[in-house]
C-alpha positions as CSV (number, residue, x, y, z in Angstrom):
1,M,-0.2,0.0,0.0
2,K,1.2,3.5,-0.8
3,V,1.3,5.8,2.3
4,V,2.4,9.0,3.7
5,M,3.5,9.8,7.1
6,Y,2.8,13.0,9.3
7,A,4.5,13.9,12.5
8,R,3.8,16.8,14.5
9,K,4.8,18.5,17.8
10,S,3.1,21.8,18.9
11,T,5.7,24.1,20.0
12,E,3.1,26.6,21.5
13,D,2.2,24.8,24.4
14,K,5.2,24.3,26.6
15,H,3.3,22.7,29.6
16,K,2.2,19.6,27.7
17,Q,4.8,17.1,27.0
18,I,4.3,15.1,23.9
19,Q,6.4,12.6,21.9
20,S,9.2,14.3,20.0
21,I,9.0,14.3,16.3
22,D,12.2,12.2,16.3
23,D,10.4,9.7,18.6
24,Q,7.4,9.7,16.5
25,L,9.5,8.9,13.4
26,R,11.5,6.2,15.4
27,E,8.3,4.5,16.4
28,V,6.1,4.7,13.2
29,L,8.8,4.1,10.5
30,P,9.6,0.5,11.4
31,V,5.8,-0.1,11.6
32,I,5.7,1.0,7.9
33,E,8.5,-1.5,7.0
34,E,6.9,-4.4,9.0
35,N,3.6,-3.8,7.1
36,K,5.5,-3.6,3.9
37,D,3.8,-0.6,3.0
38,T,5.5,1.9,0.6
39,L,6.3,5.4,2.1
40,V,5.8,8.0,-0.7
41,G,8.2,11.0,-0.2
42,K,9.7,12.1,2.9
43,P,7.5,12.4,6.1
44,Y,5.3,15.5,6.6
45,I,6.9,17.0,9.7
46,E,5.7,20.1,11.5
47,S,6.2,21.9,14.7
48,K,3.0,24.0,14.9
49,S,-0.3,24.0,16.8
50,A,-3.2,22.3,15.0
51,K,-6.0,24.4,17.0
52,K,-6.8,26.6,14.2
53,A,-7.5,25.4,10.4
54,G,-5.5,26.2,7.5
55,K,-2.3,27.2,9.4
56,R,-0.1,24.1,8.9
57,M,1.6,24.1,5.4
58,E,2.9,20.5,5.7
59,F,-0.5,19.3,6.5
60,N,-2.1,21.0,3.7
61,N,0.6,19.7,1.3
62,M,-0.1,16.1,2.4
63,I,-3.8,16.7,1.7
64,T,-3.1,18.0,-1.6
65,R,-1.0,15.0,-2.4
66,I,-3.8,12.6,-1.1
67,R,-6.3,14.2,-3.3
68,R,-4.0,13.9,-6.4
69,G,-4.6,10.0,-5.9
70,G,-2.5,6.9,-5.4
71,I,-2.1,7.4,-1.6
72,E,-4.0,4.8,0.4
73,G,-3.1,5.7,4.1
74,I,-1.7,8.1,6.5
75,Y,0.7,6.7,9.2
76,C,1.1,8.7,12.3
77,W,2.3,8.2,16.0
78,D,-1.2,9.2,17.3
79,T,-4.4,10.7,15.7
80,S,-4.2,13.6,17.9
81,R,-1.0,14.6,15.8
82,L,-3.2,14.9,12.6
83,A,-6.0,17.3,13.5
84,R,-7.0,19.2,16.6
85,N,-9.8,21.3,14.9
86,M,-13.2,20.3,13.4
87,T,-12.3,21.5,9.8
88,E,-9.2,19.5,9.3
89,G,-10.6,16.6,11.4
90,G,-13.6,16.5,9.2
91,I,-11.5,16.5,6.1
92,L,-9.7,13.3,7.4
93,I,-13.1,11.6,8.8
94,D,-14.5,12.2,5.2
95,M,-11.5,10.6,3.6
96,V,-11.7,7.6,5.7
97,S,-15.5,7.3,5.5
98,E,-15.3,7.5,1.7
99,G,-12.8,4.8,1.6
100,V,-10.0,7.3,0.3
101,I,-7.5,6.4,2.9
102,K,-7.0,4.4,6.2
103,I,-5.2,6.2,8.9
104,M,-2.7,3.9,10.8
105,T,-1.0,4.3,14.1
106,P,1.5,1.7,15.9
107,T,-1.4,0.3,17.6
108,H,-4.6,0.8,15.3
109,T,-5.9,1.2,11.8
110,Y,-8.7,3.3,11.3
111,I,-11.1,2.5,8.4
112,D,-14.7,3.1,7.4
113,T,-16.4,1.4,10.4
114,P,-18.8,3.4,12.7
115,D,-16.5,2.7,15.8
116,D,-13.4,3.9,13.8
117,V,-15.1,7.2,12.6
118,R,-16.4,7.9,15.9
119,N,-13.2,7.4,17.5
120,L,-11.3,9.6,15.0
121,A,-14.1,12.3,15.7
122,N,-13.2,12.1,19.4
123,S,-9.4,12.3,18.9
């Protein structure tokens, strides 16, 4: 399966400790290899908050790449790294619900099932 990877760490909230980008890469890249998926391009990496839609250039580039076709999934360390606002979360949920992509973390693959879509909406 052809996939992309997204890693994000918010630099705007100094009080929360979240997995560093290097740690996210170290944890997720081996999972992509183990699953024999093909990473298309380099991982999309950002150090930005995801609270407001449209502010993350790499996220926007990733969505544009997926919409061009040929990408079947997104790998991330945790779904909270992908979106923290309803607009971008809705884009991802629509893509999963329409069967365009799967979202994979080291512990779960989110596909078009009621439970997975609900869990994505709550993340």
